[in-house]
N, C-alpha and C positions, 0 to 999 in steps of 0.2 A: 506495501499500501505508497501509494506518495506520498510526502510529507504531505502537501498542498490538502488534499484528504482529507488527512487529521484534523487542521485548525479549524476550519467549520465546527469541530466536535470540543474543543476545547475552553471556552469558557463558559461552555455548558454545566463543568463541574463548579467554575467558581459562583455561577448563577445560582444553582440548588443549597454549597453551601450558607450565603446571606439568606433564602427565604426562610430557612429553616425557624420555624416558630421559635425552638429555645432559642434562640439570637437575642430577644425580649426578658426571659427570664430567669436572670441571674445578671443583670447590668446593673452595680452598682460602682457608681463613677465617682473620687472621691474629687473634690472643689475649693483647697484653701479648708482640708482638713476635715470638712461633714461632706456627709454620703447624699446624694441628688435623691436617693430614698430615704427615709427617713419612716420607720417603723412604728414612730408613736405615731404616725399620719393614721386619717380616718380611711377604709373602703374605700372610698370615693378617689381619696388626695391619691392612694395608690393606684386608684386606675387610671386616674390622670400621670401618672407618674412614666406607667406604660411605654406614652406618646414622649415624654421630655425626655426621658433616657434614649430614646430610636434617636431624637433628633439628635443629642451631644453629640454622639456620635459624629455629625459629621464635618467634613474640612470644606476651609473656600476654594473655590474654581480660578483660576484665572479671568480678569475684569475683559480682557480685550480680546480675547475670544467669546464673550458672548455680547462683546457693543459688537461685534458682527451677523449674533442671530436674533439680534433685538431689531438692527434695521433691516435688516434681509427680510427676515419671517422664518428664517431655518436659517441650519449650518446643515447646508449640504456638503459639504466637506468632508464632514461627519460619514456620510453614508458610504466611504468607498473606505471606513477601515473595515476591516475583517473579509472585505470584499473583493473579489477575483472577475476584472474583463474580460473572462477568458473561458475556457470550458471544464478548469482542475475544478470540479467541484463534484459535491458527495453526488453517487450511479445511484439512483432506486429502483433501476429495471432487476436487482434481484437482491432486494432488501435487507441488509443485516437485523438493521430494526423493524418490530414487527409493530401495526397501527397502534397510536390510541384509542381506544374504542371506546371508553369513559365520557360518558356527556359533559358537558361545561357543567358548573356550579352554577344553579339558578336559586335554590334555597337560600335558607337563614344565614348569616353569618355566623363562623365556629367561634367555640369561646376560647379568648385571651389564654396564653400560661397558668398553668393550676386552674384550669377551667374555672377559673374568674369570670362571673355573667356581666357581659358588660352593662354599665348604665349612664353611658355617653352616650349620645348620638354622635354623628358623625362634626355637624357642628360644633357641639359642646366641646369636642375634643381640641378642633383645632383654634377657639377662642380665648380657649384658659390654657391652651400649651403655650410656654414663652418662647417658645424653637419656630411659634407661626406667627408673631404677632403683625406682623404686616401684612401677611394671609388674610389672618384674620380682620384687620381692618378696612382691607380691598372688601369682602366679602362684607361687610355689616352697612357700606355703601348702597349695597341693596339687599331691601327688606322679603322680595319674594323670592334671592336666594335662600336668606335665612331660614324664611316658613320651608320651603323645599329643604332643604339638610337638617333640621330637623323633625319633618316630616317621621310616617312611617309607609308615605304610596309607592316606595321603593326602596330597595336595597343600593345604596352609592355607592359608587368605588371613589370616591376625590386623590389624586394624582397632588399631593400638598408640597407647592414649594417653601422649604426652608428662610427663615432669615439671610443666609450665606446667599441665598439664590438670588434676591431679589437685592445684594450690593454687588453683582456684577452688570447692576444696569446704569450704563453711563449716566459719570453725573451730571454730565449735563444737558440729558435730556428728558424734555420735559413728563411730565403726567400726562397718558393718555386720556382723552375724552370719557366723555362718561360709558357711550354706548363702545366707545372697543373696549374699553375697560371689566366691564361687563361680558364683549364675547371670551374675552380671556380667560374670565375666571371661568364662564360656561365651558372652555373645551380643557380644563383641568376634570370636569365630573362627567361618568359617564351614570343612567341610571340600574346599573346592573352590576350584582357583587363579581367580583374579579380579585380573590383573594390570589396570591401571589400564584400559586401553582396551575391557576389558570391564568394567570398573565404571563407566567414563561409557558404556555400552550396555545399561545394567541400571538397571532402576526400584527391584526388590525385590533382597534377598541375604538366604540360610535362614543360618540360624545357626547351632550347635551347642546354642544353649541351647533350652529348651520345655518350657512351663508347666506345673504338675499339672494343669491343666485347664481344662476352658470356650475352648480355643482347638485342640486336637487336632493341632497339628502345630509344627514349627519355630518359631522365634519371628521373623522376619524384620527387615530392617533395609531403610530405606527410603532409598536415592540421589535427591540433586537436585544441579541446576546454580546454582545462584544469584549473585545478584548478585554476591558477595561471592567465585564459585564455587563447586567439587564440594562439598556436603556430606554428613552422614549422619543421617539420621532431623531434617535441616531443620536443625542446630543446628550439628552437630560437625564444623568444616572439614578436608578432606587436608589436609593441610601439608605432607608429603613421601609421595612412593609411589614403584611400585618397585622395594622394596630385597628382593632377591630371596634364599633360602637354598636348601640342599637338598630342599628337600622343600615349600615355598612362598614366598610372597611377604609382607613386610609394608608396612604405611600407616600414614603418623605422624597422628593428627588431634588438634585441639587440646582436646575435650571426649570427657571419660568420656559413654560412648554408657549410657545409664538406661533397663533393660525397662521398655515403656514402659506405664499406667494403662489400664485399662478404658473402652472406649466412652464409658459418660454420665461416666464425669471427664473428658475429653478433653471433651467438650462444653459441661462443666458449667467448665471452664478459658477458656471464649472465650466469654463473653455478650456481647460485641462483633460475634459474629458469629452466631450461634448462640442469642440472648436468646428470641425466637418458640418456635426448635420447644426450648425446653428448658422453658418452659414448657407449651407445648401436650404435652409427652412426660409432664410432670410433673402435666395436669387430668385426663389420662388413667390416670394409672397406670401409662403403659409405665414411663415413666422408671426407678421402683421397682422392678418387676422387671428395670431390664434395671441398676440397678446392685448387684441380691439376688445371695448368693452358695447360695444354694439352688435358683435360676432354673441349672442343666446344660445346658451345650451344645458343641457343637463346634466353635467357630468362628463366622463369619458377615461378612455384612456392610452398611453401613447406609449408605447413601443418604441424607448430609446436607444439607438445605436448606436455605441461609443467611436470613438477614435477609430480604436483597433478593432471593431469590427468593421470597418472601412476601408481600414489598410487591408483587411483579407479578401476584397473584391476585387487586388489589383494596380498595381500603375493605371494600366489602361482605359479599364472599367474608371475608375475614379477621372481620369484625363476626357471621357466621353462627359460623362454623366454633368461634370463641371463647365462644362464646353460652350459655347453659345446656338449652340446645333442641340446639346444634350439637356436644355435646359428643362423642354416635357417631358424627358423620360425622367430627367430627375425629381419631378415636381409628382411625377406618378407613383413612384419610387416610395418620395415620402406620404404622398397617406396612402400607401399600405400600410402605412405604421401609426394611423390615427384611427379608432376609433369613437365615434359622437356619441354620445347620450347613454353608453352604457358605460360604467365601469365597474373593472373588474380585482375587486384584491383579491390576495393570497387567500382567504376567507372568509369572502362576504361580495354577492354582485347584485347591485343595484340598477334597474334597467330604464333607464330615463324617461323613455318613452310610456313608461305604465305610473301608476298611483303606488304597487306595491313594489314592493322590495323581495328578493330574494336571496336569502343564506345560508352557505354550506359549509358555515364551522365546527359542524356534528356530524356530517361524514365523510370517514376516514377511508383512508387508499388512496381513490383519485373521482376527477371528473373532468366534463368535458364541454368547450363550449364552442359553438359556431358566433366570431364576432365581427358584423358589416364593416366592414374601413370605407375610408370618406375618396377610399378608390374605386367611384363605381358599385360600391355596395361589395365587391371583392372580400369573399368572406377571410378569416384567420380561422383556422384551425387553434386554439390554444385544451392542454388537455393539462393539468393540474396534478402533480404525484403527495399525498401528504402520507411520512410516515413519523408517529408521534412527533418528536420536536422539528424533525427534518422537510423539507418541503425541493420539489422542484417544478418549474411550468420550465415546460415545452411548444414552442410555435411552430406548426408544422410538422410538427414531430422530427425535427433537429436545431432551430434555433433554442441557445436557453434563455431562463431572463436569470441574469448575474444578480443585478440588484432589485430588492421585491418592495413595494406600498412604497416608492412615493409619492406621500401627499401632498396635494395642490390644491388649489381653493376652487381649483374650478375642474377636479378627477383625480387622475392616480399616476405616476411613469414609471412603469416596469424597465426596466433597463437592459436592455439585450445583448447576449456575445457575439451575433453577427448582421447586416443586415437584412429586413428582411422582404426575398427575392419571389415572385408571383407564381405558380405553377405556368406550367406550358404544357396544353393539348399533345401528344402524342399518339394518333392509334386509338383516343377515345377515350384513352387515360392520363393524369394528370400525372405529370413527371414534376415534383418537386427539387429543389437546390440542397445541394449537398456540403456546401465548403470549401468548393474546387474554386481556384481563379479563373473569375467569370473573362469568357469570352465575349467582349461588343459585338459582334452577330450576335451570341446566344441571349447576353440579356434587352437588348434589340427585338428578339422575335418574343420574346414574353413582354414586351413592356407594349409594343406596337398597338395592336388592336384594345389596349386601355389606355392609349394613349388619344387612340381614334375616337372612343366614345367621353375622355375625361372632358371636362367644362374648364376650359380654359381664360 
C-alpha cells in the first residue's frame, strides 16, 4: 500500500481521541492555585463547569490567517490540506472497511459524563460560560434566537466559537450589520442533534441560515478530518465536543464560521489551483455570468478541474482550446462541468426545480445520479460510494472528486481530478475518455455535435 493511500486515514485516530466523552470527565486544571472545578459547588454549577473546563483548553491561533477568512468568507486555501489533486486516493472498488449501517442519531441527547443529567439548555450553557461571553453577547441581541435555543422544539447543535475565536477578527474591522450578524449566528446552529460521533460520520451539516437567493435551501457546513484534527468548513477546528444540554449539544470551535461567498469568488481565491479554469471561464464569458447577481438559480453543482487536471489533456489540446478558433469548444467543455438548480453534496441532494429535498445520508454503500449540465442538458453520470467515514465520488465512471463539498452561497464545488470530456457515440455505444493524452481531432469530434446546438 502506497503512503498516499494511508495518509487520508491518519487524522481519524486524532479525531476519535478528542471526541471521547471521557475527555471532559476528569478535567481539573489549576489556575492561580485554585481548581476550576470547586467541589463545594452545587450540582448546577458542576454541570456548567463541563463547558468551562472543556473550553479552558482552547489556544489562540494566528490572527493574520483569520483576517483572510473574515474578509473573503472562507479560507479556501485550507481546502487543500490533506487533499491530493490527482488519483492517489483510497480505492473502494474492493473496500476493506465495511459500510457504517447504523442510522444517524436523531433522538434525545445522551447524558454527560458520570450520567449527570443535563439541566441547562444550550443557550444557558453558552450564556453562563466564561469562555463564550462574546458569543453570548451576540446571541442576546436577538430575542428569537434566544427563544429558539431555550426551547424544546428541536434538539439543537451549536458550533460555539470561543472568546479566543473572536480575538482573531481584525481590529480595524467594523461590527457587521444586525442582519449580517444574525446570518452568521444562524450559520453556527442546526436544528438536529449532532453528537461528536455523528459529526465525524457526516460530510455536510444543514444550518438554520438560508441565503435569500440563488441557493434554494439551507446553507450547509462541511466537516473534514484534517491532519490537525476535525474541522468545520476546512478551517475552524473542533476544540471541545459533546457538551450536552436539555435540548441539544454544544461543540466548541476555534474560529467564527463565516457564510461562504459564491462559486465564482471561491475559484478566484485559489489561483494556484484554478488559474487555468478561471482563464477559461473568463474567455468564454461564463465567469461573468456566474458572478452576476442577475443570474438567478436555485443552487447548483460545479465540478471544478484543477490546473493539474488541465495539464493531463496535453499541450496540443490546451493550445487548441485556448486559441481563438477553439473558444466555442472551450465554452462547451466548461458548460459540461456545470449543473444548474441541482446541488449534490456527498450526503445530500437538493433539486431546486422542486419544492422538496432528497437526502441520502442514511443510505450506506452507494448511489447514482444522472445530472443534466448547462451543455444542452448533456448528463453527467455521478456515482457516490460511502464506506464508513470514507467516500468516493466518480463522474462518468472515471474522474474522481478529490476535494469534496466546497460549500458556496450559490451551490457547491466538487473538485475533479480530470477535465470532464463528453462521451462520443461509436457503433451505437457511448465511448468515454479514460485519461489518455487527448488528440485535438478526437476532442473536436466529441464536442462538435454539442457546439452546434449550444447557445452562443
